[in-house]
C-alpha positions as CSV (number, residue, x, y, z in Angstrom):
1,X,75.7,5.1,33.3
2,X,72.9,3.1,34.7
3,X,70.1,4.6,36.7
4,X,69.6,4.1,40.4
5,X,65.9,3.2,40.9
6,X,65.5,-0.2,42.6
7,X,62.5,-1.4,40.6
8,X,64.0,-0.7,37.1
9,X,66.1,-3.1,35.1
10,X,68.2,-0.8,33.0
11,X,69.3,-1.6,29.4
12,X,73.0,-2.1,29.1
13,X,73.3,-1.1,25.4
14,X,76.2,1.3,24.6
15,X,76.3,3.4,21.5
16,X,79.0,5.8,20.2
17,X,77.3,8.7,18.6
18,X,78.6,11.8,16.8
19,X,76.3,14.8,16.5
20,X,77.3,17.6,14.1
21,X,75.3,20.8,14.3
22,X,75.7,23.4,11.5
23,X,74.3,26.9,11.5
24,X,72.5,27.4,8.2
25,X,72.7,31.2,8.5
26,X,69.0,31.7,8.2
27,X,68.0,31.1,11.8
28,X,67.8,27.3,11.5
29,X,70.3,24.6,12.4
30,X,71.2,21.4,10.6
31,X,71.8,18.3,12.7
32,X,73.7,15.3,11.5
33,X,73.8,12.2,13.7
34,X,76.1,9.3,12.9
35,X,77.1,6.2,14.9
36,X,79.9,3.8,14.3
37,X,78.2,0.8,16.1
38,X,74.4,1.3,15.7
39,X,71.9,1.4,12.9
40,X,69.2,2.5,15.4
41,X,69.5,3.8,18.9
42,X,67.1,1.4,20.6
43,X,67.1,0.6,24.3
44,X,64.5,-0.8,26.6
45,X,64.3,-0.2,30.4
46,X,61.9,-2.6,32.2
47,X,60.1,-1.7,35.4
48,X,59.6,-4.7,37.7
49,X,56.0,-4.5,38.9
50,X,55.6,-5.4,42.5
51,X,51.9,-5.8,43.4
52,X,50.9,-4.9,46.9
53,X,49.2,-7.6,49.1
54,X,45.5,-7.4,49.0
55,X,42.9,-8.6,51.4
56,X,43.1,-8.9,55.1
57,X,46.1,-10.7,56.6
58,X,44.8,-10.5,60.2
59,X,43.7,-14.1,61.0
60,X,41.6,-13.2,64.0
61,X,39.5,-10.6,62.1
62,X,36.9,-13.0,60.6
63,X,36.3,-15.0,63.7
64,X,36.1,-11.8,65.7
65,X,33.5,-10.4,63.3
66,X,31.5,-13.7,63.6
67,X,31.6,-13.6,67.4
68,X,30.4,-10.0,67.3
69,X,27.5,-10.9,65.0
70,X,26.6,-13.9,67.2
71,X,26.6,-11.6,70.3
72,X,24.4,-9.1,68.5
73,X,22.0,-11.8,67.4
74,X,21.8,-13.2,71.0
75,X,21.2,-9.7,72.4
76,X,18.4,-9.1,69.9
77,X,16.9,-12.5,70.8
78,X,17.1,-11.7,74.5
79,X,15.5,-8.2,74.0
80,X,12.7,-9.6,71.9
81,X,12.0,-12.4,74.4
82,X,11.8,-9.8,77.2
83,X,9.3,-7.7,75.2
84,X,7.2,-10.8,74.4
85,X,6.9,-11.8,78.1
86,X,5.6,-8.4,79.3
């Protein structure tokens, strides 16, 4: 059964496994695992990495900031000129 997460590519390997558990009678268990179609039970799930967009996507932000800086510079120039003429 494959998982349900959208960003995961699930392995499609299938293995038939038999697990035999034996009580050793001394408080321990013995586990014997056998497989008819696998020498190793290997599988790899891959997570697809989706990077978020970085940076500003608003095209009017940079011109707006430049206009604001120009307005502040003009205001500072005007204030300094007024002070100099007094």
